[in-house]
MMTF fields as JSON, N, C-alpha, C and O atoms, coordinates in Angstrom:
{
  "mmtfVersion": "1.0.0",
  "mmtfProducer": "UNKNOWN",
  "numBonds": 431,
  "numAtoms": 432,
  "numGroups": 108,
  "numChains": 1,
  "numModels": 1,
  "chainsPerModel": [1],
  "groupsPerChain": [108],
  "chainIdList": ["A"],
  "bondAtomList": [4, 2, 8, 6, 12, 10, 16, 14, 20, 18, 24, 22, 28, 26, 32, 30, 36, 34, 40, 38, 44, 42, 48, 46, 52, 50, 56, 54, 60, 58, 64, 62, 68, 66, 72, 70, 76, 74, 80, 78, 84, 82, 88, 86, 92, 90, 96, 94, 100, 98, 104, 102, 108, 106, 112, 110, 116, 114, 120, 118, 124, 122, 128, 126, 132, 130, 136, 134, 140, 138, 144, 142, 148, 146, 152, 150, 156, 154, 160, 158, 164, 162, 168, 166, 172, 170, 176, 174, 180, 178, 184, 182, 188, 186, 192, 190, 196, 194, 200, 198, 204, 202, 208, 206, 212, 210, 216, 214, 220, 218, 224, 222, 228, 226, 232, 230, 236, 234, 240, 238, 244, 242, 248, 246, 252, 250, 256, 254, 260, 258, 264, 262, 268, 266, 272, 270, 276, 274, 280, 278, 284, 282, 288, 286, 292, 290, 296, 294, 300, 298, 304, 302, 308, 306, 312, 310, 316, 314, 320, 318, 324, 322, 328, 326, 332, 330, 336, 334, 340, 338, 344, 342, 348, 346, 352, 350, 356, 354, 360, 358, 364, 362, 368, 366, 372, 370, 376, 374, 380, 378, 384, 382, 388, 386, 392, 390, 396, 394, 400, 398, 404, 402, 408, 406, 412, 410, 416, 414, 420, 418, 424, 422, 428, 426],
  "bondOrderList": [1, 1, 1, 1, 1, 1, 1, 1, 1, 1, 1, 1, 1, 1, 1, 1, 1, 1, 1, 1, 1, 1, 1, 1, 1, 1, 1, 1, 1, 1, 1, 1, 1, 1, 1, 1, 1, 1, 1, 1, 1, 1, 1, 1, 1, 1, 1, 1, 1, 1, 1, 1, 1, 1, 1, 1, 1, 1, 1, 1, 1, 1, 1, 1, 1, 1, 1, 1, 1, 1, 1, 1, 1, 1, 1, 1, 1, 1, 1, 1, 1, 1, 1, 1, 1, 1, 1, 1, 1, 1, 1, 1, 1, 1, 1, 1, 1, 1, 1, 1, 1, 1, 1, 1, 1, 1, 1],
  "groupList": [{"groupName": "MET", "atomNameList": ["N", "CA", "C", "O"], "elementList": ["N", "C", "C", "O"], "formalChargeList": [0, 0, 0, 0], "bondAtomList": [1, 0, 2, 1, 3, 2], "bondOrderList": [1, 1, 2], "singleLetterCode": "M", "chemCompType": "L-PEPTIDE LINKING"}, {"groupName": "GLN", "atomNameList": ["N", "CA", "C", "O"], "elementList": ["N", "C", "C", "O"], "formalChargeList": [0, 0, 0, 0], "bondAtomList": [1, 0, 2, 1, 3, 2], "bondOrderList": [1, 1, 2], "singleLetterCode": "Q", "chemCompType": "L-PEPTIDE LINKING"}, {"groupName": "TYR", "atomNameList": ["N", "CA", "C", "O"], "elementList": ["N", "C", "C", "O"], "formalChargeList": [0, 0, 0, 0], "bondAtomList": [1, 0, 2, 1, 3, 2], "bondOrderList": [1, 1, 2], "singleLetterCode": "Y", "chemCompType": "L-PEPTIDE LINKING"}, {"groupName": "ASP", "atomNameList": ["N", "CA", "C", "O"], "elementList": ["N", "C", "C", "O"], "formalChargeList": [0, 0, 0, 0], "bondAtomList": [1, 0, 2, 1, 3, 2], "bondOrderList": [1, 1, 2], "singleLetterCode": "D", "chemCompType": "L-PEPTIDE LINKING"}, {"groupName": "ILE", "atomNameList": ["N", "CA", "C", "O"], "elementList": ["N", "C", "C", "O"], "formalChargeList": [0, 0, 0, 0], "bondAtomList": [1, 0, 2, 1, 3, 2], "bondOrderList": [1, 1, 2], "singleLetterCode": "I", "chemCompType": "L-PEPTIDE LINKING"}, {"groupName": "LYS", "atomNameList": ["N", "CA", "C", "O"], "elementList": ["N", "C", "C", "O"], "formalChargeList": [0, 0, 0, 0], "bondAtomList": [1, 0, 2, 1, 3, 2], "bondOrderList": [1, 1, 2], "singleLetterCode": "K", "chemCompType": "L-PEPTIDE LINKING"}, {"groupName": "SER", "atomNameList": ["N", "CA", "C", "O"], "elementList": ["N", "C", "C", "O"], "formalChargeList": [0, 0, 0, 0], "bondAtomList": [1, 0, 2, 1, 3, 2], "bondOrderList": [1, 1, 2], "singleLetterCode": "S", "chemCompType": "L-PEPTIDE LINKING"}, {"groupName": "VAL", "atomNameList": ["N", "CA", "C", "O"], "elementList": ["N", "C", "C", "O"], "formalChargeList": [0, 0, 0, 0], "bondAtomList": [1, 0, 2, 1, 3, 2], "bondOrderList": [1, 1, 2], "singleLetterCode": "V", "chemCompType": "L-PEPTIDE LINKING"}, {"groupName": "ASN", "atomNameList": ["N", "CA", "C", "O"], "elementList": ["N", "C", "C", "O"], "formalChargeList": [0, 0, 0, 0], "bondAtomList": [1, 0, 2, 1, 3, 2], "bondOrderList": [1, 1, 2], "singleLetterCode": "N", "chemCompType": "L-PEPTIDE LINKING"}, {"groupName": "LEU", "atomNameList": ["N", "CA", "C", "O"], "elementList": ["N", "C", "C", "O"], "formalChargeList": [0, 0, 0, 0], "bondAtomList": [1, 0, 2, 1, 3, 2], "bondOrderList": [1, 1, 2], "singleLetterCode": "L", "chemCompType": "L-PEPTIDE LINKING"}, {"groupName": "PHE", "atomNameList": ["N", "CA", "C", "O"], "elementList": ["N", "C", "C", "O"], "formalChargeList": [0, 0, 0, 0], "bondAtomList": [1, 0, 2, 1, 3, 2], "bondOrderList": [1, 1, 2], "singleLetterCode": "F", "chemCompType": "L-PEPTIDE LINKING"}, {"groupName": "ARG", "atomNameList": ["N", "CA", "C", "O"], "elementList": ["N", "C", "C", "O"], "formalChargeList": [0, 0, 0, 0], "bondAtomList": [1, 0, 2, 1, 3, 2], "bondOrderList": [1, 1, 2], "singleLetterCode": "R", "chemCompType": "L-PEPTIDE LINKING"}, {"groupName": "PRO", "atomNameList": ["N", "CA", "C", "O"], "elementList": ["N", "C", "C", "O"], "formalChargeList": [0, 0, 0, 0], "bondAtomList": [1, 0, 2, 1, 3, 2], "bondOrderList": [1, 1, 2], "singleLetterCode": "P", "chemCompType": "L-PEPTIDE LINKING"}, {"groupName": "THR", "atomNameList": ["N", "CA", "C", "O"], "elementList": ["N", "C", "C", "O"], "formalChargeList": [0, 0, 0, 0], "bondAtomList": [1, 0, 2, 1, 3, 2], "bondOrderList": [1, 1, 2], "singleLetterCode": "T", "chemCompType": "L-PEPTIDE LINKING"}, {"groupName": "GLU", "atomNameList": ["N", "CA", "C", "O"], "elementList": ["N", "C", "C", "O"], "formalChargeList": [0, 0, 0, 0], "bondAtomList": [1, 0, 2, 1, 3, 2], "bondOrderList": [1, 1, 2], "singleLetterCode": "E", "chemCompType": "L-PEPTIDE LINKING"}, {"groupName": "ALA", "atomNameList": ["N", "CA", "C", "O"], "elementList": ["N", "C", "C", "O"], "formalChargeList": [0, 0, 0, 0], "bondAtomList": [1, 0, 2, 1, 3, 2], "bondOrderList": [1, 1, 2], "singleLetterCode": "A", "chemCompType": "L-PEPTIDE LINKING"}, {"groupName": "GLY", "atomNameList": ["N", "CA", "C", "O"], "elementList": ["N", "C", "C", "O"], "formalChargeList": [0, 0, 0, 0], "bondAtomList": [1, 0, 2, 1, 3, 2], "bondOrderList": [1, 1, 2], "singleLetterCode": "G", "chemCompType": "PEPTIDE LINKING"}, {"groupName": "CYS", "atomNameList": ["N", "CA", "C", "O"], "elementList": ["N", "C", "C", "O"], "formalChargeList": [0, 0, 0, 0], "bondAtomList": [1, 0, 2, 1, 3, 2], "bondOrderList": [1, 1, 2], "singleLetterCode": "C", "chemCompType": "L-PEPTIDE LINKING"}, {"groupName": "HIS", "atomNameList": ["N", "CA", "C", "O"], "elementList": ["N", "C", "C", "O"], "formalChargeList": [0, 0, 0, 0], "bondAtomList": [1, 0, 2, 1, 3, 2], "bondOrderList": [1, 1, 2], "singleLetterCode": "H", "chemCompType": "L-PEPTIDE LINKING"}],
  "groupTypeList": [0, 1, 2, 3, 4, 3, 4, 5, 6, 7, 2, 5, 8, 9, 10, 9, 3, 7, 11, 8, 9, 7, 9, 9, 8, 12, 8, 4, 13, 14, 13, 5, 5, 14, 11, 4, 13, 13, 2, 15, 3, 5, 8, 16, 6, 4, 17, 18, 9, 11, 13, 13, 6, 5, 16, 7, 3, 4, 16, 10, 9, 5, 16, 4, 18, 9, 14, 3, 11, 12, 6, 9, 9, 18, 16, 5, 16, 5, 9, 7, 11, 7, 9, 6, 9, 5, 16, 2, 18, 14, 7, 7, 9, 9, 2, 2, 4, 18, 1, 15, 4, 14, 4, 8, 8, 5, 5, 6],
  "groupIdList": [1, 2, 3, 4, 5, 6, 7, 8, 9, 10, 11, 12, 13, 14, 15, 16, 17, 18, 19, 20, 21, 22, 23, 24, 25, 26, 27, 28, 29, 30, 31, 32, 33, 34, 35, 36, 37, 38, 39, 40, 41, 42, 43, 44, 45, 46, 47, 48, 49, 50, 51, 52, 53, 54, 55, 56, 57, 58, 59, 60, 61, 62, 63, 64, 65, 66, 67, 68, 69, 70, 71, 72, 73, 74, 75, 76, 77, 78, 79, 80, 81, 82, 83, 84, 85, 86, 87, 88, 89, 90, 91, 92, 93, 94, 95, 96, 97, 98, 99, 100, 101, 102, 103, 104, 105, 106, 107, 108],
  "secStructList": [7, 2, 2, 2, 2, 2, 6, 6, 1, 6, 6, 2, 2, 2, 2, 2, 2, 2, 2, 2, 2, 2, 6, 6, 1, 6, 6, 7, 3, 3, 3, 3, 7, 1, 1, 7, 3, 3, 3, 3, 3, 6, 6, 3, 3, 3, 3, 3, 3, 3, 3, 7, 1, 1, 1, 3, 3, 3, 3, 3, 6, 6, 4, 4, 4, 1, 7, 7, 6, 6, 7, 7, 3, 3, 7, 7, 1, 1, 1, 7, 3, 3, 3, 3, 3, 1, 1, 7, 7, 2, 2, 2, 2, 2, 2, 2, 2, 2, 2, 2, 2, 2, 2, 2, 2, 1, 7, 7],
  "xCoordList": [-6.854, -6.692, -8.039, -9.086, -8.006, -9.256, -10.049, -11.28, -9.281, -10.022, -10.898, -12.025, -10.408, -11.169, -12.47, -13.518, -12.366, -13.484, -14.417, -15.617, -13.945, -14.74, -15.617, -16.784, -15.018, -15.786, -16.699, -17.395, -16.657, -17.705, -18.742, -19.674, -18.557, -19.502, -20.903, -21.062, -21.838, -23.182, -23.102, -23.995, -21.984, -21.757, -20.798, -20.233, -20.618, -19.681, -19.892, -18.937, -21.183, -21.433, -21.027, -20.403, -21.318, -20.988, -19.447, -18.881, -18.861, -17.344, -16.702, -15.808, -17.173, -16.636, -17.012, -16.266, -18.181, -18.513, -17.573, -17.014, -17.41, -16.433, -14.99, -14.32, -14.521, -13.209, -13.059, -12.081, -14.067, -13.936, -13.88, -13.19, -14.604, -14.603, -13.219, -12.755, -12.647, -11.348, -10.321, -9.538, -10.368, -9.441, -9.755, -9.123, -10.746, -10.879, -9.717, -9.409, -9.062, -7.867, -6.794, -6.522, -6.113, -5.051, -3.826, -2.977, -3.686, -2.414, -2.566, -1.631, -3.762, -4.003, -3.626, -3.999, -2.939, -2.695, -3.37, -3.579, -3.647, -4.375, -3.374, -2.692, -3.328, -2.547, -3.423, -3.996, -3.553, -4.377, -3.458, -2.491, -3.779, -3.065, -3.879, -5.042, -3.237, -3.926, -5.141, -6.16, -5.089, -6.186, -7.023, -8.053, -6.466, -7.138, -6.664, -5.684, -7.411, -7.047, -6.731, -7.597, -5.502, -5.176, -5.064, -4.94, -5.111, -5.006, -4.04, -4.127, -3.095, -2.011, -1.696, -2.118, -0.901, -0.354, 1.135, 1.618, 1.855, 3.266, 3.759, 4.931, 2.778, 3.107, 2.698, 2.875, 2.179, 1.951, 0.411, -0.351, 0.074, -1.28, -2.297, -2.039, -3.479, -4.576, -5.738, -6.198, -6.192, -7.258, -7.175, -6.313, -8.04, -8.215, -9.614, -10.446, -9.963, -11.291, -11.571, -10.743, -12.65, -13.093, -14.544, -15.212, -15.044, -16.518, -16.557, -15.609, -17.674, -17.868, -19.297, -19.886, -19.78, -20.984, -22.151, -23.257, -21.927, -22.997, -22.807, -23.601, -21.756, -21.574, -20.125, -19.375, -19.715, -18.316, -17.718, -18.396, -16.455, -15.74, -14.647, -13.878, -14.566, -13.431, -12.75, -13.334, -11.49, -10.696, -9.7, -8.866, -9.85, -8.938, -7.751, -7.914, -6.613, -5.452, -4.928, -4.163, -5.302, -5.076, -6.402, -6.537, -7.347, -8.777, -8.869, -9.791, -8.032, -8.193, -8.171, -8.736, -7.541, -7.385, -8.482, -8.514, -9.395, -10.566, -11.574, -11.791, -12.173, -13.228, -14.436, -14.709, -15.154, -16.331, -17.66, -18.379, -17.999, -19.33, -20.458, -21.333, -20.582, -21.782, -21.717, -22.689, -20.568, -20.466, -20.664, -21.371, -20.028, -20.188, -18.966, -19.052, -17.877, -16.639, -16.708, -17.265, -16.05, -15.899, -14.592, -13.908, -14.153, -12.839, -12.268, -12.553, -11.352, -10.751, -9.206, -8.519, -8.698, -7.261, -6.679, -7.382, -5.253, -4.423, -4.698, -4.749, -4.873, -5.046, -6.194, -6.874, -6.445, -7.42, -8.968, -9.335, -9.713, -11.107, -11.795, -11.269, -12.952, -13.594, -15.065, -15.865, -15.293, -16.682, -17.351, -16.865, -18.429, -19.094, -20.209, -20.98, -20.353, -21.37, -22.27, -21.827, -23.573, -24.545, -25.099, -25.795, -24.769, -25.257, -24.176, -23.234, -24.438, -23.393, -23.912, -25.033, -23.119, -23.464, -22.224, -21.304, -22.318, -21.068, -20.708, -19.508, -21.601, -21.302, -20.539, -19.502, -21.088, -20.441, -19.018, -18.076, -18.946, -17.636, -16.627, -15.524, -16.994, -16.074, -15.657, -14.565, -16.56, -16.273, -15.03, -14.114, -15.082, -13.993, -12.783, -11.645, -13.019, -11.854, -11.021, -9.799, -11.659, -10.829, -10.061, -8.926, -10.709, -9.921, -8.694, -7.609, -8.952, -7.897, -6.688, -5.529, -7.015, -5.911, -5.183, -3.954, -5.952, -5.309, -4.357, -3.248, -4.854, -4.134, -2.898, -1.834, -2.958, -1.815, -0.766, 0.418, -1.194, -0.321, 0.437, 1.425, -0.057, 0.538, 1.874, 1.977, 2.827, 4.053, 3.779, 3.142, 4.251, 4.086, 5.17, 5.203],
  "yCoordList": [-8.444, -7.886, -7.904, -7.511, -8.335, -8.435, -7.084, -7.066, -5.973, -4.658, -4.456, -3.976, -4.809, -4.676, -5.516, -5.085, -6.734, -7.57, -6.952, -6.906, -6.47, -5.898, -4.684, -4.536, -3.885, -2.668, -3.009, -2.149, -4.292, -4.688, -5.556, -5.972, -5.854, -6.781, -6.112, -4.893, -6.948, -6.34, -5.688, -4.932, -5.988, -5.364, -4.163, -3.73, -3.65, -2.582, -1.363, -0.854, -0.934, 0.207, -0.081, 0.78, -1.127, -1.558, -1.602, -1.081, -2.209, -2.249, -0.952, -0.741, 0.045, 1.314, 2.251, 3.163, 1.977, 2.692, 2.231, 3.037, 0.979, 0.497, 0.955, 1.371, 0.881, 1.293, 2.759, 3.113, 3.647, 5.035, 5.282, 6.197, 4.471, 4.673, 4.316, 4.937, 3.292, 2.857, 3.989, 4.357, 4.514, 5.563, 6.923, 7.856, 7.15, 8.369, 8.796, 9.977, 7.739, 7.905, 8.205, 7.388, 9.431, 9.814, 9.099, 9.196, 8.314, 7.397, 6.093, 5.293, 5.784, 4.447, 4.462, 5.425, 3.513, 3.393, 2.028, 1.036, 2.193, 0.971, 0.361, 1.048, -0.98, -1.701, -2.654, -3.565, -2.496, -3.445, -4.586, -4.399, -5.801, -7.051, -7.888, -7.611, -8.868, -9.818, -10.428, -10.511, -10.883, -11.567, -10.833, -11.314, -9.548, -8.891, -7.482, -7.16, -6.601, -5.199, -5.032, -5.339, -4.548, -4.47, -2.973, -2.095, -2.719, -1.41, -1.517, -2.392, -0.531, -0.571, 0.897, 1.853, 1.01, 2.286, 2.021, 0.965, 2.934, 2.895, 1.671, 1.295, 1.106, 0.033, -1.346, -2.352, -1.402, -2.673, -2.73, -1.773, -3.898, -4.217, -4.165, -4.556, -3.644, -3.551, -4.499, -5.329, -4.367, -5.202, -5.412, -4.825, -6.236, -6.407, -6.437, -6.628, -6.244, -6.044, -6.738, -6.639, -7.377, -7.982, -8.352, -8.603, -8.389, -8.786, -10.319, -11.013, -10.746, -12.215, -12.444, -11.464, -13.635, -13.899, -13.426, -13.244, -13.221, -12.816, -11.37, -10.952, -10.624, -9.31, -8.959, -9.248, -8.345, -7.796, -8.314, -8.289, -8.795, -9.252, -8.313, -7.951, -7.876, -7.039, -8.013, -8.456, -8.307, -9.212, -8.348, -7.595, -8.512, -7.762, -8.64, -9.725, -8.237, -9.154, -9.373, -10.306, -8.61, -8.844, -8.965, -8.532, -9.516, -9.571, -10.386, -10.102, -11.312, -12.1, -11.171, -11.506, -9.961, -9.071, -8.052, -7.263, -8.103, -7.068, -7.53, -8.723, -6.543, -6.685, -6.847, -5.997, -7.976, -8.238, -8.162, -9.161, -7.12, -6.935, -7.312, -7.987, -6.914, -7.332, -8.796, -9.325, -9.478, -10.921, -11.112, -12.026, -10.232, -10.312, -10.848, -11.082, -11.062, -11.494, -13.059, -13.72, -13.538, -15.025, -15.35, -14.47, -16.639, -17.156, -17.895, -17.721, -18.83, -19.696, -19.721, -20.645, -18.708, -18.618, -18.177, -17.867, -18.138, -17.826, -16.301, -15.962, -15.39, -13.974, -13.322, -12.494, -13.731, -13.001, -13.325, -14.448, -12.281, -12.399, -11.62, -10.603, -12.064, -11.539, -11.018, -11.662, -9.827, -9.178, -9.363, -8.82, -10.093, -10.269, -9.309, -9.248, -8.513, -7.493, -7.695, -8.044, -7.474, -7.438, -6.08, -5.777, -5.225, -3.832, -2.941, -3.395, -1.584, -0.65, -0.256, 0.226, -0.468, -0.112, 0.774, 0.266, 2.002, 2.807, 2.737, 2.714, 2.701, 2.652, 1.34, 1.327, 0.266, -1.056, -1.166, -1.641, -0.685, -0.595, 0.212, -0.258, 1.381, 2.183, 1.645, 1.901, 0.921, 0.251, -0.728, -0.746, -1.497, -2.435, -1.769, -2.089, -0.865, -0.183, 0.55, 0.406, 1.395, 2.136, 1.15, 1.401, 0.079, -0.854, -1.453, -1.593, -1.81, -2.473, -1.512, -1.907, -0.283, 0.777, 0.895, 0.896, 0.991, 1.127, -0.046, 0.151, -1.235, -2.508, -2.5, -2.889, -2.09, -1.978, -1.111, -1.378, 0.037, 1.036, 0.682, 1.323, -0.333, -0.775, -1.521, -2.264, -1.381, -2.091, -3.544, -3.815, -4.45, -5.914, -6.363, -7.529],
  "zCoordList": [-7.698, -6.439, -5.568, -6.083, -4.327, -3.57, -3.419, -3.387, -3.33, -3.301, -4.479, -4.358, -5.593, -6.827, -6.787, -7.269, -6.194, -6.03, -5.071, -5.341, -3.96, -2.869, -3.399, -3.038, -4.221, -4.65, -5.87, -6.41, -6.268, -7.261, -6.73, -7.418, -5.377, -4.668, -4.452, -4.512, -4.215, -3.793, -2.429, -2.048, -1.65, -0.404, -0.53, 0.474, -1.677, -2.021, -1.019, -0.434, -0.861, -0.008, 1.443, 2.063, 1.954, 3.267, 3.443, 4.405, 2.525, 2.516, 2.598, 3.419, 1.675, 1.644, 2.861, 3.216, 3.458, 4.753, 5.836, 6.58, 5.913, 7.004, 6.785, 7.73, 5.561, 5.132, 5.566, 6.225, 5.182, 5.483, 6.975, 7.425, 7.759, 9.14, 9.811, 10.766, 9.225, 9.643, 9.395, 10.271, 8.164, 7.732, 8.159, 7.663, 9.103, 9.683, 10.532, 10.692, 11.088, 11.936, 10.963, 10.083, 11.082, 10.176, 10.235, 9.349, 11.341, 11.45, 10.84, 10.884, 10.223, 9.706, 8.24, 7.569, 7.687, 6.278, 5.79, 6.487, 4.512, 3.857, 2.875, 2.115, 2.939, 1.948, 1.165, 1.761, -0.111, -0.954, -1.343, -2.082, -0.824, -1.131, -2.13, -2.423, -2.606, -3.553, -2.991, -3.678, -1.713, -1.128, -0.044, 0.429, 0.338, 1.441, 1.367, 0.694, 2.108, 2.242, 3.731, 4.55, 4.142, 5.486, 5.886, 5.032, 7.213, 7.811, 9.0, 9.861, 8.97, 10.009, 10.398, 9.747, 11.542, 11.921, 12.084, 11.676, 12.657, 12.784, 13.697, 13.697, 14.45, 15.324, 14.778, 15.465, 13.606, 12.843, 12.471, 12.609, 12.013, 11.442, 12.606, 13.744, 12.208, 13.179, 12.725, 13.51, 11.479, 10.938, 9.493, 8.838, 8.937, 7.562, 7.252, 8.14, 5.927, 5.599, 4.187, 3.282, 4.044, 2.829, 2.708, 3.711, 1.481, 1.344, 1.293, 0.927, 1.67, 1.67, 0.888, 0.43, 0.765, 0.139, 1.021, 0.513, 2.351, 3.25, 3.856, 4.699, 3.416, 3.855, 3.913, 2.98, 4.985, 5.072, 6.347, 7.374, 6.347, 7.451, 7.71, 6.819, 9.051, 9.497, 10.493, 11.482, 10.164, 11.03, 11.918, 11.414, 13.175, 14.147, 14.421, 14.979, 14.067, 14.059, 15.58, 15.825, 16.448, 17.917, 18.609, 19.753, 17.983, 18.351, 19.712, 20.477, 20.033, 21.249, 22.373, 23.414, 22.28, 23.369, 23.532, 24.477, 22.554, 22.499, 23.561, 23.771, 24.214, 25.076, 24.143, 23.296, 24.328, 23.399, 24.146, 24.171, 24.71, 25.425, 24.653, 25.194, 23.261, 22.445, 22.039, 21.499, 22.292, 21.877, 20.383, 19.957, 19.57, 18.101, 17.415, 16.209, 18.026, 17.402, 17.438, 18.314, 16.343, 16.226, 15.713, 15.19, 15.826, 15.415, 16.481, 17.665, 15.988, 17.009, 16.764, 17.199, 16.076, 15.875, 17.131, 18.093, 17.145, 18.278, 18.676, 19.858, 17.604, 17.886, 17.268, 17.875, 15.919, 15.125, 15.628, 15.976, 15.607, 15.824, 14.731, 14.278, 14.298, 13.132, 13.482, 14.16, 12.952, 13.054, 11.717, 10.725, 11.636, 10.333, 10.306, 11.264, 9.214, 9.169, 8.019, 6.924, 8.247, 7.149, 6.978, 6.009, 7.978, 7.937, 8.634, 9.284, 8.412, 8.932, 10.419, 10.583, 11.362, 12.746, 13.352, 13.993, 13.092, 13.393, 14.89, 15.166, 15.87, 17.28, 17.563, 18.225, 17.042, 17.221, 16.657, 17.293, 15.405, 14.739, 15.536, 15.816, 15.885, 16.599, 17.988, 18.497, 18.53, 19.813, 19.666, 20.488, 18.599, 18.299, 17.672, 18.016, 16.774, 16.053, 17.054, 17.037, 18.003, 18.959, 19.901, 20.307, 20.205, 21.091, 20.388, 20.953, 19.068, 18.285, 18.182, 18.31, 17.955, 17.753, 19.182, 19.242, 20.279, 21.473, 21.862, 22.359, 21.607, 21.902, 21.003, 21.484, 19.743, 18.869, 19.312, 19.104, 19.987, 20.505, 21.823, 22.184, 22.497, 23.705, 23.5, 22.524, 24.295, 24.114, 24.497, 25.515, 23.701, 24.044, 24.978, 25.371]
}
């Protein structure tokens, strides 16, 4: 399971810090899948999280709709945008996480 790999990674602490920040919202649930750990609320999936060889990636599943003032998101998919982290930056993470939750709560 990917979660087991993530918590054994050299980026374990960063992974757990980001995970804990996402889970501060009591409406968010975590699902540990074979290839990724996902986070959702009653309206559906919000993001996924995993370690990489260079840090931690948090993929915002409706990331195309996020305002990206810091210009830190990347990806060319139809919806997903990824924030690649090498360090813990709570203000930046909260900027994106709060937006992702708000977007997920809007009626499509």
